Residue frames as qw, qx, qy, qz and C-alpha x, y, z in Angstrom:
[[0.861, -0.053, 0.411, -0.295, -62.46, 65.71, -30.34],
 [0.856, 0.505, -0.110, 0.014, -60.89, 64.69, -33.61],
 [0.235, 0.734, -0.568, 0.289, -57.40, 65.55, -32.40],
 [0.552, -0.435, 0.613, -0.361, -57.80, 63.37, -29.29],
 [0.938, 0.159, 0.261, -0.163, -58.83, 60.33, -31.32],
 [0.679, 0.656, -0.298, 0.142, -55.87, 60.71, -33.66],
 [0.057, -0.694, 0.626, -0.351, -53.44, 60.94, -30.77],
 [0.744, -0.241, 0.541, -0.311, -54.86, 57.79, -29.17],
 [0.916, 0.390, 0.047, -0.074, -54.61, 55.88, -32.44],
 [0.456, 0.716, -0.471, 0.240, -50.98, 56.81, -32.83],
 [0.368, -0.565, 0.637, -0.374, -50.26, 55.67, -29.24],
 [0.893, -0.009, 0.391, -0.223, -51.80, 52.23, -29.84],
 [0.803, 0.574, -0.150, 0.057, -49.89, 51.85, -33.07],
 [0.145, 0.736, -0.587, 0.304, -46.64, 52.61, -31.31],
 [0.617, -0.375, 0.605, -0.335, -47.31, 50.02, -28.58],
 [0.939, 0.245, 0.210, -0.118, -48.04, 47.35, -31.19],
 [0.598, 0.706, -0.341, 0.167, -44.84, 48.17, -32.97],
 [0.185, -0.663, 0.645, -0.333, -42.85, 47.88, -29.74],
 [0.797, -0.149, 0.525, -0.256, -44.32, 44.46, -28.99],
 [0.878, 0.478, 0.014, -0.031, -43.65, 43.35, -32.55],
 [0.398, 0.751, -0.464, 0.248, -40.02, 44.43, -32.34],
 [0.081, -0.537, 0.716, -0.438, -39.12, 43.37, -28.81],
 [0.833, -0.163, 0.264, -0.457, -41.67, 40.66, -28.06],
 [0.933, 0.284, -0.219, 0.010, -40.01, 38.08, -30.29],
 [0.367, 0.584, -0.568, 0.449, -36.59, 38.95, -28.86],
 [0.448, -0.436, 0.530, -0.573, -37.84, 38.44, -25.31],
 [0.948, 0.017, 0.111, -0.298, -39.44, 35.13, -26.24],
 [0.786, 0.462, -0.373, 0.174, -36.24, 34.01, -27.99],
 [0.056, 0.601, -0.606, 0.518, -34.13, 34.95, -24.93],
 [0.703, -0.298, 0.424, -0.488, -36.35, 32.90, -22.60],
 [0.968, 0.215, -0.067, -0.114, -36.11, 29.87, -24.92],
 [0.551, 0.576, -0.503, 0.334, -32.29, 30.15, -25.03],
 [0.253, -0.535, 0.592, -0.548, -32.07, 30.32, -21.22],
 [0.869, -0.124, 0.286, -0.385, -34.28, 27.23, -20.81],
 [0.908, 0.364, -0.201, 0.051, -32.30, 25.22, -23.37],
 [0.328, 0.632, -0.553, 0.434, -28.95, 26.28, -21.94],
 [0.529, -0.490, 0.473, -0.506, -30.06, 25.30, -18.43],
 [0.979, 0.018, 0.058, -0.194, -30.50, 21.72, -19.62],
 [0.855, 0.369, -0.201, 0.304, -26.84, 21.44, -20.64],
 [0.113, 0.729, -0.417, 0.530, -24.90, 23.70, -18.32],
 [0.653, -0.157, -0.664, 0.328, -23.27, 21.85, -15.40],
 [0.433, -0.873, -0.193, -0.110, -24.09, 23.21, -11.94],
 [0.092, 0.806, -0.459, 0.363, -21.38, 25.12, -10.11],
 [0.614, 0.069, -0.727, 0.300, -19.06, 22.90, -8.01],
 [0.588, -0.731, -0.342, -0.047, -19.98, 22.67, -4.32],
 [0.055, 0.804, -0.362, 0.468, -18.13, 24.80, -1.80],
 [0.458, -0.482, 0.652, -0.364, -18.06, 22.05, 0.84],
 [0.796, 0.143, -0.555, -0.194, -17.31, 18.31, 0.54],
 [0.638, -0.532, 0.490, -0.265, -16.92, 15.56, 3.14],
 [0.626, 0.393, -0.671, -0.068, -14.51, 12.65, 2.68],
 [0.876, -0.421, 0.135, -0.195, -14.66, 9.46, 4.78],
 [0.271, 0.667, -0.686, 0.107, -11.28, 8.02, 5.74],
 [0.796, -0.180, -0.567, 0.112, -10.45, 5.57, 8.54],
 [0.624, -0.678, -0.217, 0.323, -8.71, 5.91, 11.91],
 [0.041, 0.989, -0.134, -0.044, -6.53, 8.96, 12.47],
 [0.451, -0.616, 0.596, 0.249, -3.33, 6.86, 12.57],
 [0.745, 0.252, 0.585, 0.196, -3.94, 5.35, 9.13],
 [0.344, -0.053, 0.467, 0.813, -2.81, 6.33, 5.64],
 [0.075, 0.655, 0.648, 0.382, -6.34, 7.22, 4.46],
 [0.265, -0.884, -0.302, 0.237, -6.64, 9.93, 7.10],
 [0.431, -0.508, 0.254, 0.701, -3.22, 11.33, 6.23],
 [0.295, 0.220, 0.627, 0.686, -3.99, 11.39, 2.49],
 [0.023, -0.796, -0.585, -0.157, -7.31, 13.13, 3.08],
 [0.303, -0.842, -0.103, 0.434, -5.60, 15.94, 4.95],
 [0.381, -0.235, 0.465, 0.764, -3.18, 16.37, 2.06],
 [0.146, 0.512, 0.681, 0.502, -6.14, 16.64, -0.32],
 [0.179, -0.848, -0.443, 0.228, -7.66, 19.19, 2.03],
 [0.326, -0.561, 0.166, 0.743, -4.73, 21.54, 1.35],
 [0.195, 0.085, 0.646, 0.733, -5.30, 21.36, -2.41],
 [0.048, -0.684, -0.697, -0.210, -9.04, 21.92, -2.05],
 [0.265, -0.768, -0.262, 0.521, -8.39, 24.97, 0.13],
 [0.258, -0.290, 0.377, 0.841, -6.40, 26.53, -2.71],
 [0.039, -0.308, -0.704, -0.639, -9.51, 26.16, -4.89],
 [0.303, -0.161, 0.237, -0.909, -11.61, 27.77, -2.15],
 [0.764, -0.209, -0.464, -0.396, -13.43, 24.50, -1.42],
 [0.419, -0.514, 0.598, -0.450, -13.71, 23.21, 2.13],
 [0.699, 0.083, -0.700, -0.118, -12.92, 19.49, 2.45],
 [0.616, -0.524, 0.360, -0.465, -14.18, 18.05, 5.72],
 [0.421, 0.305, -0.852, 0.059, -12.18, 14.97, 6.80],
 [0.784, -0.357, 0.062, -0.503, -14.33, 12.40, 8.60],
 [0.007, -0.394, 0.902, -0.176, -12.61, 9.79, 10.77],
 [0.857, -0.057, -0.132, -0.495, -14.33, 6.39, 10.55],
 [0.770, -0.337, 0.539, -0.057, -13.77, 2.75, 11.42],
 [0.348, -0.276, 0.762, 0.472, -12.84, 1.93, 7.82],
 [0.099, 0.087, -0.682, -0.720, -13.97, 0.86, 4.36],
 [0.111, -0.433, -0.888, -0.107, -17.20, -0.94, 5.22],
 [0.067, -0.699, -0.458, 0.544, -18.51, 2.04, 7.17],
 [0.038, -0.426, 0.292, 0.856, -17.31, 4.38, 4.41],
 [0.052, -0.145, -0.819, -0.552, -19.26, 2.45, 1.80],
 [0.116, -0.627, -0.761, 0.120, -22.42, 2.71, 3.89],
 [0.102, -0.639, -0.164, 0.745, -21.87, 6.44, 4.35],
 [0.017, 0.186, -0.558, -0.808, -21.66, 6.81, 0.57],
 [0.108, -0.367, -0.877, -0.291, -24.83, 4.79, 0.10],
 [0.171, -0.718, -0.599, 0.310, -26.66, 6.93, 2.66],
 [0.297, 0.730, 0.183, 0.587, -25.33, 10.08, 0.95],
 [0.506, -0.835, -0.121, 0.178, -23.78, 11.31, 4.18],
 [0.387, -0.588, 0.392, 0.593, -20.43, 11.89, 2.46],
 [0.593, 0.721, -0.111, -0.341, -19.52, 12.79, -1.11],
 [0.566, 0.574, -0.588, 0.073, -16.14, 11.00, -1.29],
 [0.794, -0.500, 0.313, -0.147, -14.55, 8.07, 0.55],
 [0.159, 0.540, -0.824, -0.068, -11.43, 5.93, 0.59],
 [0.925, -0.057, 0.139, -0.350, -12.27, 2.26, 0.10],
 [0.348, -0.419, 0.825, 0.149, -10.24, -0.90, 0.27],
 [0.492, 0.250, -0.633, -0.542, -10.57, -3.08, -2.82],
 [0.404, -0.048, -0.911, -0.066, -12.90, -6.03, -2.51],
 [0.056, 0.145, 0.710, -0.687, -15.12, -4.74, 0.29],
 [0.463, 0.399, 0.291, -0.736, -18.17, -3.90, -1.81],
 [0.443, 0.319, 0.794, 0.268, -20.40, -5.33, -4.51],
 [0.006, -0.068, 0.296, 0.953, -21.01, -2.92, -7.39],
 [0.276, -0.408, -0.731, -0.472, -24.54, -4.27, -7.83],
 [0.390, -0.625, -0.608, 0.298, -25.41, -3.37, -4.24],
 [0.201, -0.710, -0.095, 0.668, -24.05, 0.15, -4.62],
 [0.565, 0.545, 0.471, 0.402, -24.95, 1.26, -8.17],
 [0.068, 0.985, 0.107, 0.118, -24.55, 4.96, -7.36],
 [0.542, -0.698, 0.316, 0.346, -20.92, 4.61, -6.19],
 [0.694, 0.704, -0.088, 0.118, -18.35, 5.54, -8.84],
 [0.789, -0.338, 0.105, 0.502, -14.64, 4.68, -8.58],
 [0.171, 0.967, -0.109, -0.154, -12.39, 7.67, -9.30],
 [0.394, 0.699, -0.587, 0.105, -8.91, 6.12, -9.14],
 [0.936, -0.234, -0.206, 0.166, -6.81, 3.23, -7.83],
 [0.155, -0.942, 0.276, -0.110, -4.18, 4.68, -5.51],
 [0.108, 0.581, -0.797, 0.124, -1.87, 1.85, -4.41],
 [0.731, -0.083, -0.668, -0.107, -1.74, -1.83, -3.47],
 [0.455, -0.553, 0.453, -0.530, -2.45, -2.89, 0.10],
 [0.536, 0.123, -0.835, 0.001, -1.19, -6.38, 0.99],
 [0.782, -0.547, -0.096, -0.284, -2.64, -8.38, 3.82],
 [0.351, 0.492, -0.673, 0.426, 0.18, -8.64, 6.34],
 [0.820, -0.485, -0.242, -0.183, 0.00, -11.01, 9.30],
 [0.128, 0.576, -0.653, 0.475, 2.23, -10.67, 12.35],
 [0.837, -0.352, -0.399, -0.132, 2.28, -13.51, 14.88],
 [0.487, -0.783, 0.335, -0.193, 3.59, -13.71, 18.40],
 [0.227, 0.549, -0.802, 0.065, 6.90, -15.47, 18.94],
 [0.260, -0.126, 0.916, -0.279, 6.42, -19.18, 19.52],
 [0.678, 0.400, 0.384, -0.482, 3.16, -19.38, 17.55],
 [0.282, -0.157, 0.810, 0.489, 3.60, -21.81, 14.66],
 [0.569, 0.574, 0.271, -0.523, 1.45, -20.95, 11.65],
 [0.302, -0.117, 0.772, 0.547, 1.53, -22.82, 8.33],
 [0.078, -0.416, -0.709, -0.565, -2.11, -22.57, 7.22],
 [0.346, -0.428, -0.008, -0.835, -5.17, -20.64, 8.29],
 [0.797, -0.354, -0.454, -0.181, -6.36, -23.73, 10.16],
 [0.611, -0.012, -0.505, 0.609, -3.45, -23.19, 12.56],
 [0.092, -0.352, 0.175, -0.915, -5.19, -20.08, 13.88],
 [0.666, -0.460, -0.518, -0.277, -7.73, -22.32, 15.63],
 [0.684, -0.546, -0.376, 0.304, -7.83, -21.45, 19.30],
 [0.474, 0.016, -0.055, 0.879, -5.97, -18.19, 18.71],
 [0.015, -0.842, -0.351, 0.409, -6.82, -14.60, 19.57],
 [0.496, 0.275, 0.396, 0.722, -6.52, -12.39, 16.49],
 [0.051, 0.644, 0.136, -0.751, -6.61, -8.61, 16.14],
 [0.411, 0.334, 0.714, 0.457, -8.51, -8.24, 12.88],
 [0.019, 0.240, 0.240, 0.940, -9.46, -4.57, 12.74],
 [0.284, 0.173, 0.478, -0.813, -12.47, -2.72, 14.07],
 [0.387, 0.527, 0.755, -0.056, -16.04, -3.54, 13.14],
 [0.344, 0.890, 0.198, -0.224, -16.74, -1.69, 9.90],
 [0.126, -0.723, 0.530, 0.425, -13.15, -1.85, 8.68],
 [0.720, 0.490, -0.391, -0.298, -12.01, -3.41, 5.42],
 [0.151, 0.428, -0.872, 0.184, -9.48, -5.59, 7.23],
 [0.492, -0.020, 0.702, -0.515, -12.23, -7.10, 9.38],
 [0.787, 0.395, 0.069, -0.468, -14.27, -7.97, 6.29],
 [0.552, 0.547, -0.621, -0.102, -11.31, -9.58, 4.51],
 [0.066, -0.319, 0.885, -0.332, -10.34, -11.64, 7.57],
 [0.633, 0.123, 0.544, -0.537, -13.93, -12.81, 8.01],
 [0.763, 0.486, -0.207, -0.373, -14.10, -13.83, 4.35],
 [0.344, 0.500, -0.792, 0.064, -10.88, -15.84, 4.69],
 [0.280, -0.151, 0.837, -0.445, -12.18, -17.64, 7.76],
 [0.726, 0.288, 0.301, -0.547, -15.56, -18.34, 6.15],
 [0.665, 0.535, -0.443, -0.275, -13.93, -19.68, 2.98],
 [0.347, 0.349, -0.848, 0.197, -11.89, -22.07, 5.13],
 [0.701, -0.438, -0.488, -0.282, -14.89, -23.00, 7.31],
 [0.464, -0.052, -0.566, 0.680, -13.29, -21.55, 10.42],
 [0.289, -0.671, -0.199, -0.653, -15.19, -19.72, 13.13],
 [0.445, -0.599, 0.363, -0.558, -16.17, -19.51, 16.78],
 [0.971, -0.168, 0.027, -0.166, -16.44, -23.28, 17.04],
 [0.821, 0.310, -0.259, 0.404, -12.72, -23.47, 16.29],
 [0.605, -0.612, -0.214, 0.462, -11.92, -21.23, 19.22],
 [0.423, 0.286, 0.146, 0.847, -10.88, -18.28, 17.08],
 [0.156, -0.803, -0.410, 0.403, -11.44, -14.93, 18.79],
 [0.391, 0.558, 0.224, 0.697, -11.47, -11.80, 16.67],
 [0.333, -0.590, -0.320, 0.663, -10.42, -8.76, 18.65],
 [0.311, 0.872, 0.334, 0.180, -11.68, -5.40, 17.29],
 [0.339, -0.805, 0.212, 0.439, -8.26, -3.79, 17.13],
 [0.769, 0.494, 0.168, 0.369, -5.92, -2.75, 14.37],
 [0.263, 0.849, -0.145, 0.434, -3.05, -0.42, 13.61],
 [0.148, 0.547, -0.580, 0.585, -1.02, 0.87, 16.54],
 [0.656, -0.364, 0.349, -0.561, -3.47, -0.44, 19.13],
 [0.987, 0.079, -0.061, -0.125, -3.29, -3.95, 17.70],
 [0.620, 0.506, -0.464, 0.379, 0.50, -3.77, 17.45],
 [0.192, -0.564, 0.526, -0.607, 0.73, -2.78, 21.12],
 [0.851, -0.215, 0.256, -0.405, -1.39, -5.73, 22.16],
 [0.922, 0.296, -0.237, 0.077, 0.72, -8.09, 20.07],
 [0.386, 0.561, -0.521, 0.514, 3.97, -6.81, 21.58],
 [0.419, -0.464, 0.481, -0.614, 2.47, -7.11, 25.04],
 [0.108, 0.094, -0.990, 0.016, 1.63, -10.77, 24.36],
 [0.441, 0.196, 0.531, -0.697, -2.11, -10.23, 24.83],
 [0.797, 0.450, 0.067, -0.398, -3.01, -11.54, 21.36],
 [0.786, -0.112, 0.541, 0.278, -1.57, -14.24, 19.13],
 [0.474, 0.236, 0.527, 0.665, -1.72, -12.50, 15.76],
 [0.128, 0.668, 0.134, -0.721, -2.34, -9.19, 14.09],
 [0.497, 0.450, 0.618, 0.410, -3.92, -8.93, 10.63],
 [0.028, 0.711, 0.046, -0.701, -3.52, -5.65, 8.73],
 [0.574, 0.584, 0.430, 0.380, -4.46, -4.64, 5.20],
 [0.192, -0.921, 0.046, 0.335, -2.01, -1.81, 4.83],
 [0.523, 0.791, -0.309, 0.075, 0.79, -0.40, 2.69],
 [0.912, -0.057, -0.224, 0.338, 3.99, -2.38, 3.13],
 [0.457, 0.328, -0.225, 0.796, 5.96, 0.81, 3.68],
 [0.416, -0.788, -0.195, -0.410, 3.64, 2.12, 6.41],
 [0.022, -0.663, 0.550, -0.508, 5.42, 3.24, 9.57],
 [0.736, -0.352, 0.409, -0.409, 3.74, 0.70, 11.87],
 [0.973, 0.225, -0.038, -0.015, 4.63, -2.16, 9.51],
 [0.533, 0.616, -0.431, 0.389, 8.28, -1.14, 9.34],
 [0.318, -0.608, 0.519, -0.510, 8.47, -0.88, 13.12],
 [0.893, -0.166, 0.317, -0.273, 7.14, -4.43, 13.55],
 [0.875, 0.431, -0.186, 0.115, 9.41, -5.82, 10.86],
 [0.309, 0.672, -0.497, 0.454, 12.41, -4.44, 12.73],
 [0.592, -0.506, 0.470, -0.415, 11.57, -6.32, 15.93],
 [0.400, 0.355, -0.836, -0.121, 13.53, -9.60, 15.69],
 [0.196, -0.079, 0.872, -0.441, 11.75, -11.22, 18.61],
 [0.647, 0.334, 0.358, -0.585, 8.50, -11.55, 16.64],
 [0.428, 0.100, 0.816, 0.375, 7.75, -14.14, 14.00],
 [0.339, 0.482, -0.070, -0.805, 6.23, -12.80, 10.78],
 [0.452, 0.297, 0.809, 0.229, 3.94, -14.34, 8.22],
 [0.171, 0.380, -0.174, -0.892, 2.99, -12.38, 5.11],
 [0.442, 0.456, 0.768, 0.084, 0.03, -12.76, 2.83],
 [0.001, 0.152, -0.300, -0.942, -1.45, -10.71, 0.02],
 [0.316, 0.587, 0.729, -0.159, -4.92, -9.73, -1.04],
 [0.211, 0.339, 0.419, 0.816, -6.38, -7.54, -3.78]]
C-alpha cells in the first residue's frame, strides 16, 4: 500500500514539472502566432479580373500583354471586355473586378473612396474627325449634326457629354449622339452616315492613323486630360 502511494506521488510530480516546463512555451508560441498574424500580409490571390474596353481598343490589348506576365507568376488574369471607363469604374465600386483601365477625368475620387490609382500610362487626346464638307469652327457648329461619341458607359461618351453640357448644347440643338466608337464609328463616318466621330484615344493608334491618311476627310483635333 505504501509503495503504491509513493509511485502515484512521483507521477503527479512529473506531470506538474512537464506543465511547468512546456506550458509556458506553448503559451508563448500561441501569443507569437497571434501577434504575427496581425502584421503578416495575406498571400497574393491566384486569380484577378481586369476591366478593359472593347476588343479593338488599346486597353484590351494592354490587358492581354499583362496577362502573359501574370501567367509567369502563376496568377490567372481574366480580361473582361466592357463598354469603357464609366462601366469599369462602376465594376470597381461593386467589387466585381480587382483592376481596371480608366480614362482620366471620368470619376470623382470622393464618390469612389476605395479606388486607388496605380499608375498613369499615357496621354489620350480627344480627336475629332468630321465628314468632308462639314464646316466646324466651334462646338456650336455641331448643332443639327449626328455624332458618333462612343458607347454608353465609355469614357469618350462622358467627355463629349460634358463638353456639350458646358456649352449648353443638347437635344434641342438637333445634336444626335450615336453610340458608336472605334472601328465601327470610323466605318459609319467613311460611309457618310454620320457627320463627326469623337474619340479619346492614343494619337498613334492604328484607327487614328488610318483616318489621318484619308485625304478626302476633313480633320479637327482637340485635346483633353
